[in-house]
Each structure stands twice: as C-alpha cells, then as structure tokens.
VEXGUGU-948860 format. One line per 10 residues: number of its first residue (from 0); for each residue y, z, x of N, C-alpha, C, O. Coordinates in steps of 0.2 Angstrom, whole numbers, plus 5000, padded with zeros to 4 digits. Each point is the difference from the previous one (the first is absolute). Layout:
NUM	Y Z X Y Z X Y Z X Y Z X ~ ... $
//
This chain:
0	5888 5386 5392 4995 5003 4995 4994 5003 5004 4998 5005 4998 ~ 5000 4992 5007 4994 5002 5004 5002 5007 5003 4995 5004 5000 ~ 5011 4997 5002 5002 5006 5003 5000 5006 4995 4997 5006 5001 ~ 5005 4992 4993 5000 5005 4994 4992 5002 4999 4999 5006 4999 ~ 4997 4989 5000 4993 5002 4999 4997 5004 5005 4996 5005 4999 ~ 5006 4994 5008 4997 5004 5005 5003 5007 4999 4996 5005 5002 ~ 5010 4996 4996 5003 5007 4999 4996 5004 4995 4999 5006 5000 ~ 5000 4990 4994 4996 5003 4995 4993 5002 5002 4998 5006 4998 ~ 4999 4990 5006 4993 5002 5002 5000 5006 5004 4996 5004 5000 ~ 5009 4996 5005 5001 5006 5004 5002 5006 4996 4997 5006 5002 $
10	5007 4993 4993 5001 5006 4996 4994 5003 4996 4999 5006 5000 ~ 4997 4989 4998 4993 5002 4997 4996 5003 5005 4997 5005 4998 ~ 5003 4993 5008 4996 5003 5005 5002 5007 5001 4996 5004 5000 ~ 5011 4997 5001 5002 5007 5001 4999 5004 4994 4998 5006 5000 ~ 5003 4992 4994 4998 5004 4994 4993 5002 4999 4999 5005 4998 ~ 4997 4990 5003 4992 5002 5000 4999 5005 5006 4996 5004 4998 ~ 5007 4995 5008 4998 5004 5005 5003 5007 4998 4996 5005 5001 ~ 5010 4996 4997 5003 5006 4998 4996 5003 4994 4999 5006 5000 ~ 4999 4991 4995 4996 5002 4995 4993 5003 5002 4998 5006 4998 ~ 4998 4990 5006 4994 5002 5003 5001 5006 5005 4995 5005 4999 $
20	5010 4995 5005 5001 5006 5004 5002 5006 4996 4997 5005 5002 ~ 5007 4994 4993 5001 5006 4996 4994 5003 4997 4999 5006 4999 ~ 4997 4990 4998 4994 5002 4997 4995 5003 5005 4997 5006 4999 ~ 5003 4992 5007 4996 5003 5005 5003 5006 5002 4996 5005 5001 ~ 5010 4996 5000 5003 5006 5002 4999 5006 4995 4998 5005 5001 ~ 5003 4993 4992 4999 5004 4995 4993 5003 5000 4998 5006 4999 ~ 4997 4989 5002 4993 5002 4999 4998 5005 5006 4996 5004 5000 ~ 5007 4994 5006 4999 5004 5006 5003 5007 5000 4997 5005 5003 ~ 5009 4996 4994 5003 5006 4999 4996 5005 4996 4999 5005 5001 ~ 4998 4992 4993 4996 5004 4996 4993 5001 5004 4998 5006 4999 $
30	5000 4990 5005 4994 5001 5004 5001 5006 5005 4996 5004 5001 ~ 5010 4996 5002 5002 5006 5005 5000 5006 4996 4998 5005 5002 ~ 5005 4995 4992 5000 5006 4996 4993 5002 4998 4998 5006 5000 ~ 4997 4990 4999 4993 5001 4998 4997 5003 5007 4997 5006 4999 ~ 5004 4991 5006 4998 5003 5007 5002 5007 5001 4996 5004 5003 ~ 5010 4997 4996 5003 5007 5001 4999 5005 4995 5002 5006 5000 ~ 4994 4992 4995 4998 5004 4994 5006 5003 4997 5000 5006 4998 ~ 5006 4990 5001 5006 5003 4997 4999 4999 4992 4999 4995 4998 ~ 5003 5010 4999 5000 5001 4993 4993 4997 4997 4995 5002 5002 ~ 5005 4995 4993 4994 4997 4996 5000 4993 5001 4997 4996 4995 $
40	5005 5001 5010 5001 4993 5001 4993 4996 5000 4999 4995 4998 ~ 4996 5009 5005 4993 4997 5001 4997 4998 4993 4996 4995 5000 ~ 5006 5007 4995 4998 4998 4993 5002 4994 4998 4998 4997 4995 ~ 5008 5000 5008 5002 4994 4998 4995 4994 5001 5000 4996 4995 ~ 4996 5004 5010 4996 4994 5001 4992 5003 5001 4996 4997 5003 ~ 5003 5008 4994 4993 5003 4999 4997 4998 4994 5002 5003 4995 ~ 4994 4992 5004 4997 4998 4994 4993 5003 4999 4998 5002 4995 ~ 4998 4999 5011 4993 5002 5000 4999 5002 5007 5004 5000 5004 ~ 4989 5002 4997 4999 5002 5007 5000 4994 5005 5000 5002 5006 ~ 5000 4992 4992 5000 4994 5004 5007 4998 5001 5002 4998 5006 $
50	5002 5001 4989 5007 4998 5001 5004 5006 5000 5002 5003 4995 ~ 5000 4999 5011 5003 5006 5001 5004 5000 5007 4997 5000 5005 ~ 5010 5000 4994 5004 5000 5006 4999 5006 5004 5000 5000 5006 ~ 4999 5006 4991 4999 5006 5003 4994 5000 5005 5000 5002 5005 ~ 4995 4995 4992 4993 5000 5004 5001 4996 5006 4998 5002 5005 ~ 5006 4992 4995 5001 4996 5005 5005 5003 5005 4999 5000 5006 ~ 5007 5002 4991 5005 5003 5005 4998 5006 5003 5003 5002 5006 ~ 4993 5002 4991 4998 5007 5003 4994 4999 5005 4998 5005 5003 ~ 4999 4989 4998 4995 4998 5004 5003 5000 5007 5006 5000 5001 ~ 4989 5000 5004 5003 5000 5007 5003 4993 5002 5003 4999 5005 $
60	4996 4996 4990 5003 4994 5001 5007 4999 4997 5004 4995 5001 ~ 4999 5011 4996 5006 5000 4997 5006 5000 5005 5006 4998 4998 ~ 4992 5003 5008 5005 5000 5005 4997 4997 5007 4996 5004 5003 ~ 5005 4990 4998 4997 4997 5006 5003 5001 5007 4997 5001 5005 ~ 5010 5000 4994 5004 5001 5006 5004 5006 5000 5003 5002 4996 ~ 4997 5002 5010 5004 5006 5001 5000 5004 4994 5005 5003 4999 ~ 4990 4998 4998 5000 5005 4994 5005 4999 4995 5003 5005 4997 ~ 5000 4989 5002 5005 4998 4995 4996 4996 4995 4996 4996 5001 ~ 5006 5005 4992 4997 4996 4995 5001 4993 5001 5005 4998 5002 ~ 4990 4998 4996 5000 4993 5001 5006 4997 4996 5003 4995 5002 $
70	4998 5008 4992 5006 4998 4996 5006 5000 5003 5005 4996 4999 ~ 4996 5009 5006 5007 5000 5004 5001 4994 5004 5005 4997 5000 ~ 4989 5001 5003 5001 4993 5004 5001 4994 4996 5004 4996 5002 ~ 4993 5004 4992 5000 4995 4995 5007 4999 4998 5003 4995 4999 ~ 5000 5011 4999 5007 5001 4998 5005 4997 5005 5005 4996 4998 ~ 4994 5006 5008 5004 4997 5006 4999 4993 5000 5005 4996 5001 ~ 4989 5001 4999 4999 4993 5000 5004 4996 4994 5003 4995 5002 ~ 4996 5008 4992 5004 4996 4995 5007 5000 5001 5004 4995 4998 ~ 4999 5011 5004 5007 5000 5002 5002 4995 5005 5005 4997 5000 ~ 4991 5002 5005 5001 4996 5006 5000 4992 4997 5004 4996 5003 $
80	4991 5003 4993 4999 4993 4998 5006 4998 4996 5003 4995 5000 ~ 5000 5010 4996 5006 4999 4996 5006 4998 5004 5004 4996 4999 ~ 4997 5009 5006 5005 4999 5005 5000 4993 5004 5005 4997 5001 ~ 4989 5001 5001 4999 4994 5004 5001 4994 4996 5003 4995 5002 ~ 4995 5006 4991 5002 4994 4996 5007 4999 4999 5003 4995 4999 ~ 5001 5011 5000 5007 5000 5000 5003 4996 5006 5005 4996 4999 ~ 4993 5006 5007 5002 4998 5006 4999 4992 5000 5004 4996 5003 ~ 4990 5002 4995 4998 4993 5000 5005 4996 4996 5003 4995 5002 ~ 4998 5007 4992 5005 4997 4995 5007 5000 5003 5004 4995 4999 ~ 4998 5010 5004 5007 5001 5003 5001 4995 5006 5005 4997 5001 $
90	4990 5003 5004 5001 4997 5006 4996 4993 5001 5001 4997 5005 ~ 4995 5002 4990 4996 4994 5000 4995 4999 5007 5000 4994 5002 ~ 4998 5011 5000 4996 5000 5006 4992 5001 4998 4999 5005 4997 ~ 4997 4991 5005 4993 5000 4999 4997 5006 5003 4995 5003 4997 ~ 5007 5000 5008 4997 5006 5003 4999 5006 4995 4995 5003 5001 ~ 5010 4997 4995 4999 5006 4995 4994 4999 4995 4997 5004 4998 ~ 5002 4989 5000 4994 4999 4996 4993 5001 5005 4995 5002 4997 ~ 5006 4996 5009 4994 5000 5004 4998 5008 5001 4994 5002 5000 ~ 5011 5002 5001 4999 5007 5001 4997 5003 4993 4995 5004 5000 ~ 5008 4994 4995 4997 5002 4993 4993 4998 5000 4996 5004 4998 $
100	5002 4990 5004 4993 4998 4999 4995 5004 5005 4995 5001 4998 ~ 5008 5000 5008 4996 5004 5004 4999 5007 4997 4994 5003 5000 ~ 5011 5000 4998 4999 5007 4997 4996 5000 4994 4995 5004 4999 ~ 5006 4991 4996 4996 4999 4994 4992 4999 5002 4996 5002 4997 ~ 5003 4994 5008 4993 4998 5002 4997 5006 5003 4994 5001 4998 ~ 5009 5003 5006 4997 5006 5002 4999 5005 4995 4994 5003 4999 ~ 5011 4998 4996 4999 5004 4994 4994 4997 4996 4996 5004 4997 ~ 5003 4990 5002 4995 4997 4996 4993 5001 5003 4995 5002 4997 ~ 5005 4998 5010 4993 5001 5003 4999 5008 4999 4994 5002 4999 ~ 5011 5002 5002 4998 5007 4999 4999 5001 4993 4995 5005 4998 $
110	5008 4992 4997 4998 5001 4993 4993 4997 4998 4997 5004 4996 ~ 5001 4991 5008 4993 4998 4999 4995 5005 5002 4995 5002 4997 ~ 5007 5001 5009 4995 5005 5003 5000 5006 4995 4995 5003 4999 ~ 5011 5000 4999 5000 5005 4995 4997 4999 4994 4997 5005 4997 ~ 5003 4989 5000 4997 4998 4994 4992 5001 5001 4997 5002 4996 ~ 5001 4995 5010 4993 5001 5002 4998 5007 5000 4994 5002 4998 ~ 5010 5003 5005 4999 5007 5000 4999 5003 4993 4996 5004 4999 ~ 5009 4994 4997 5000 5003 4993 4994 4998 4997 4996 5004 4996 ~ 5002 4990 5004 4994 4997 4996 4993 5003 5003 4996 5001 4997 ~ 5004 4999 5010 4993 5001 5003 4999 5007 5003 4994 5002 5001 $
120	5011 5002 5000 5000 5006 5004 5002 5006 4995 4996 5004 4998 ~ 5010 4995 4999 5003 5005 4995 4996 4999 4993 5000 5005 4997 ~ 4999 4989 5002 4997 4999 4993 5005 5002 4995 4999 5003 4995 ~ 5007 4994 5006 5006 5002 4995 5005 4995 5001 5001 4997 5005 ~ 5003 5002 4990 5006 4995 5000 5006 5004 4999 5001 5004 4995 ~ 5004 4994 5009 5007 5003 4999 5004 4994 4996 5002 4995 5004 ~ 5000 5006 4990 5004 4995 4997 5007 4998 5003 5002 4995 5001 ~ 5001 5011 5002 5006 4999 5003 4999 4996 5006 5005 4996 5002 ~ 4990 5005 5002 4999 4997 5006 4998 4992 4999 5002 4996 5003 ~ 4995 5003 4991 4998 4993 4998 5007 4996 4998 5001 4994 5002 $
130	5003 5010 4995 5007 4997 4998 5003 4998 5007 5003 4994 5000 ~ 4997 5010 5005 5003 4999 5006 4997 4994 5004 5003 4996 5002 ~ 4990 5004 4998 4997 4995 5003 5001 4993 4997 5001 4995 5003 ~ 4999 5005 4990 5001 4993 4997 5008 4998 5001 5001 4994 5001 ~ 5003 5011 4999 5007 4998 5002 5000 4997 5007 5004 4995 5001 ~ 4993 5008 5004 5000 4997 5007 4997 4993 5000 5003 4996 5003 ~ 4991 5003 4993 4997 4993 5000 5005 4995 4997 5001 4995 5002 ~ 5003 5007 4992 5005 4996 4997 5006 4998 5005 5002 4995 5000 ~ 5000 5011 5004 5005 4999 5004 4998 4995 5006 5004 4996 5003 ~ 4990 5004 4999 4997 4996 5005 5001 4992 4998 5003 4996 5003 $
140	4995 5003 4991 5000 4994 4997 5007 4997 4999 5002 4995 5002 ~ 5003 5010 4995 5007 4998 5000 5003 4998 5006 5004 4995 5001 ~ 4995 5009 5004 5003 4999 5007 4997 4994 5003 5004 4996 5003 ~ 4989 5003 4996 4997 4993 5003 5004 4994 4996 5002 4995 5004 ~ 4999 5006 4990 5003 4994 4996 5007 4999 5003 5003 4994 5001 ~ 5001 5011 5000 5007 5000 5003 5000 4997 5007 5004 4996 5001 ~ 4991 5006 5003 5000 4997 5007 4998 4993 4999 5003 4995 5004 ~ 4993 5003 4992 4998 4993 4999 5006 4996 4997 5001 4994 5003 ~ 5003 5008 4993 5006 4997 4998 5005 5000 5005 5004 4995 5001 ~ 4997 5010 5003 5005 5000 5006 4998 4995 5005 5004 4997 5003 $
150	4990 5002 4998 4997 4995 5005 5002 4993 4998 5002 4996 5004 ~ 4996 5002 4989 5001 4994 4998 5007 4998 4998 5001 4994 4997 $
//
C-alpha cells in the first residue's frame, strides 16, 4: 500500500509540473508574439498604461540575452522542466530533480530581477510575465517537496 501511495504522489507531482509548465509555455508564447508585434496580440494583456505586456516586452529589458525575447528562454525552461520530470519518474534518479531545482532557481532569480525592473524602471507590469513567474515559483515549491519526499 505504501508503494501505491508513493506512485500517486509522484503522479500528482508530474501532473502539477506538466500543468504549470504548460501554463508557462502558453503565457510565454503569447509574450513572444507581443514582443514580435505579431497581429493584435498586445491587446490581450493591456489593461491600461501600467498593466501592459507591450510596454514591458518592447522595453530594452524585453530581451536580456543575445537579442532573443525573454519569453523564448522561459519557454525552453518550461519544456526542459517537463522533460526532466518525466526522466525522474521513469528512471527514479534524483539528479533530474536537482537539475530542475538549479534551472528553476536561476529562473526564479532572473524573475525577481525582471519583476524589480518592471516595477522600478519600466513602471509597468506584464501579466503574461507574472503568470510565468508565479508558475516558476510554484514549480520550485513542487520540486522541493518532491526532493524532500525522495530523501525521506
């Protein structure tokens, strides 16, 4: 019976990870479309002059690395987190959880930096970016809990 409970917990771990990663990917794909000014996507999350994805994504902070939108890197991150979670469940190796935690921790630090930039420099909030950031924080929590369960 204990083995069955462990499998259920791990399945919940994977389902939560997959759901949050999918949410993160969806929000970041929309963010990339806003960044690229494709169609009329920027109206999706523009509520006023302060809450505006276009304002944030079109700023000089919309692409921190190699002139690629930040959303592209976040999309890759979420895909990697999902893949590593699958590998953890398949092979039962802690290393996949550890790599997830390292990736998510770096993403969390970058997310805190970008949130600070949004609030104090750009003076605007990107709702899609906030969805991504909250997903990252929740994924950190879920992965931490899974590591704690795997250790004990």
